[in-house]
Each structure stands twice: as C-alpha cells, then as structure tokens.
N, C-alpha and C positions, 0 to 999 in steps of 0.2 A: 643072590649075592655072588658077585664075581670072585674068582679064585684068589685074586690079589687081596681083596677085602677080607675074605674068609681066612686066609693065612695071617693077615694082620690081626684079626679078631682072635684067632686061636692063640697067637703069641702073647697077646695082651692078657687074655684070660689066664693062661698058664703062668704068666709072670706074677699076677696079682692075687690069684686064689690061694686059700689056705694061710693067709697072712693074719687072719683074725680068729678069735675064739668063737665066732659065729659064722653061719653061712651068709655071705654077703649077697645082697640083691644085685641084679644086673639091671641098670637103669638106662633108659633111652631118652635123649633130648633131640627134638627137631626144631630148628629155627627156620622162620619163613621170611620171604621178602615179597613185596608187591601185594600184600594182603592188607585190607583195612578191616580189622576186627571190630571197629566201631559200628560197622554195618552188619545188621543181624544176618543177612543172607550170606555173609562171608565167614561167620563164626563157625567153629568146629564143635560138634556135639555128637560123638560117635561111640558106639560099642563095637569093639573088635575082638573076635574070638581067636585066641592064640592057638596055633596048631599043636603046640607042645606044653600048653599050660604055663603056670608061673613057677613051677618047681617046688611049691610048698602048698600045704593044705590051707584053704581060706575058710574063715569062719563067717557065717551069714546070720544076720538078724532079720527077722520078718516081722514087720509091724502089721498086725491084723486082728480082727475079731471074728470074721466069717469062719464058722466051724469047719467047713470043708477045706478051706484054704489053710487054716491053722493045722489041721491034721496032716495035710500033704507036706507042709513046711516042716513039721516036726519029724515026719518020716524021712525027709530028705536031710535031716541033721541040722536044721536051722534052729536058732534060739528065737522064741516067739515073744514079742512085746505087745501087750494089749493096749487099746486106746487109753484105758484108765491109767496106765503106767507112764504114758508120755510126759505128763507134767512133772512126775517125780524125777525124770532124767533132767528136765530143764532146770530144776532147782538143786541139782547135785553135780558139781563140777567134776568130781571123780567119775561118776557114771557117764557124764557127757563125753569125757575124754576116752572112756572105754569104747564108745561107739566108733571111734577112729580105727580101732583094731579089727573091725568087722566090715564085710560087704553088706550094704543095707538095701532092703527090698520092702515094699509096702503095698498093702491093699489100697487101691486108688482112692477109696472113700476117706482114708485117713491122711492123705497127703496135705490137705489144708490145715489139719490139726498139727501135723508134724512141722509144717512150714511156720506156723504161728509160734509154737513152743521152742523149736530147735533150729529154725531157719537161719537165725543170726549167727549161730555157732557152726552149723554144718555147711551152710552155703559158701562162705569164703574159703572153706577147705575142700570144696568140690566133693562133699560127702553126702549130699542130699540123697535120700533113698530113690531107687529106681521103682517106678510104679509097676506092679505085677499085672500087666495087661497082655493078653494073647499068649499062646503057647502053653505047654504043660508046666505047671509050677515046679514040679520035681526036676524037670530038665533045666528050667530057668535057674534054679538054685544051684544045680550041678555045674552049669556053665559059668556062673558068676566067678567062681574061683579060677576060671580059665580065660576070663575076659579082661580087657583094659578099657577104660572109659576116657575118651579123648574130649576134653572140654577146655576152652580158653579160660584162664584164670582171671583175665582182665580184658577190657576192650582194646587196650593198646599194647599188650604184651605179645610180641611176635614169636612165641615159643610155646611148646608143650613138653611135658615130662611124663613118663610112665615107667613102671617096673615091668620087665618082660622075661624075668627068670631069676635064677640064682646061680652062683658059681659052681654048684654041684652038677648042673646040667651039662650035657655034651655040647661042644661048640656048634656042631651042625644044628642042634635043636634051638640054641639061642639065635643063630643066624636065621633060621626059618621064622622064628617069632619076629625078629627085626624086619625081615622082608615083608611079613604079613602087615605089620603096622605101617611101615613106610609105603608099601604098595597100595594099601587101602586109602591112605590119605592122599597119595599122588593121584589116584583115580578120581578123587573128589575135586581136588583143587588144581591139578596139573603139575608136571615136573618142574616147570619154570619157577614155581613159587617155593620149592624146597631149597633153602639157602645152604643149610648144612645139617649133618646128622652126627651126633656124638653118642658114644656108649661109655659107661663107667660102672665100676663096682662101688658099693656103698662107701668105702674108704679109699678109693683109688683116684688118681687123676683121670680126666676124661681122655678118650681116644676118638679122634675124628675119623669117621668112615666115609663121609661125603663132604 
C-alpha cells in the first residue's frame, strides 16, 4: 500500500474507532469491471490467508465421524458435530443460525449429507463447510480463523465483501491484510478488472482506497 493510501487509512481508522460499545470489524469491498461471473471460469472461489489474522478468535465447527479426525479437531479447539446430528440442525432454526457464528469444516464423506440437509440455508450465505482434504487438520483449523474466503454471491454481482480485521488492530496490520487480499485477487484476474476498493468499519461510512 502506498504511503498516501496508508495515511488515508490511518486517519479513517483513528476517526471512526472507539465509537461503539463493541470492537467494530474492518470490512473490505472490491468492485470489478469487465468480468462475466455468469461464466464458471471467471468466478472467484479463493481462500486467502491473512498475514495478521482477523483480530479476533474464530470458532470452528467440524462435521465428522472419523475417530482420528474428530480427535484432532477436538484437540485443535473445534466443536464436533457428528453425521447423526446434522438433521437436528436442519429442523431447528436457532441451531441453524448458530452455525453462522462459526467457521465450518467437514469430513469430505459428509459433504453430500450436509448439502442435502443444510445446503439451502448455508449455500446462499456462502457458509457451506470447507472439505477437510490435504494438509494437517490441526493446521487447517488454526488457519481458518486467519483466512478469508472469496466467493461470488451471485453470477451477476460484480463485487465481493470480506472482513479483514478489527479496529483494535494497528493500521499497518490492517493495510497488510488489505494488500494480501487485493494482491491475490489481482494476480488471478488482472489489475484492469479491479474497478474500486473500499474499506469500512461496521458502523462507519466507507472509505475509497482505489
């Protein structure tokens, strides 16, 4: 991030933080041009690891039955939901809404069952679980709280939103997270398709950075 942008971001954060009784999130919006998200090969579906995390502890639910995976998930601090419990979530609106408070991870074999029971609720909210494939499960769970998932919410919506920190973080940390997200997306689609970049706190007006 260039110095002018960093100074603008620092002034914006300083002006707006501490205005609420809770720690506001710092949210990023990227608008695109010249992209046709109706085409599958142009849609975005990315996981980006933030260098400075999100500024708050994330809760993780692991859907799984495999004893080895369940043990690792529990040791990593995740809440475990067995396959037999999935239908009980589907029939309880309160429990379904609680899922939105968690990062969701699942044993691959359970993905069809989750899609059948919870897909209509989780899918439109971009909250379908990430399949636990490859890598050490403990590390995967640890990184979930530090990652953002970039997915198009609709075929024709030329924008994405994600949370990249909180107002309690230092401005250079927030800036580095923004650079990571924008830079990763730019490498995939090209700078010419980034129309604008905005940042805002939960209850603030947006600031245009690009």
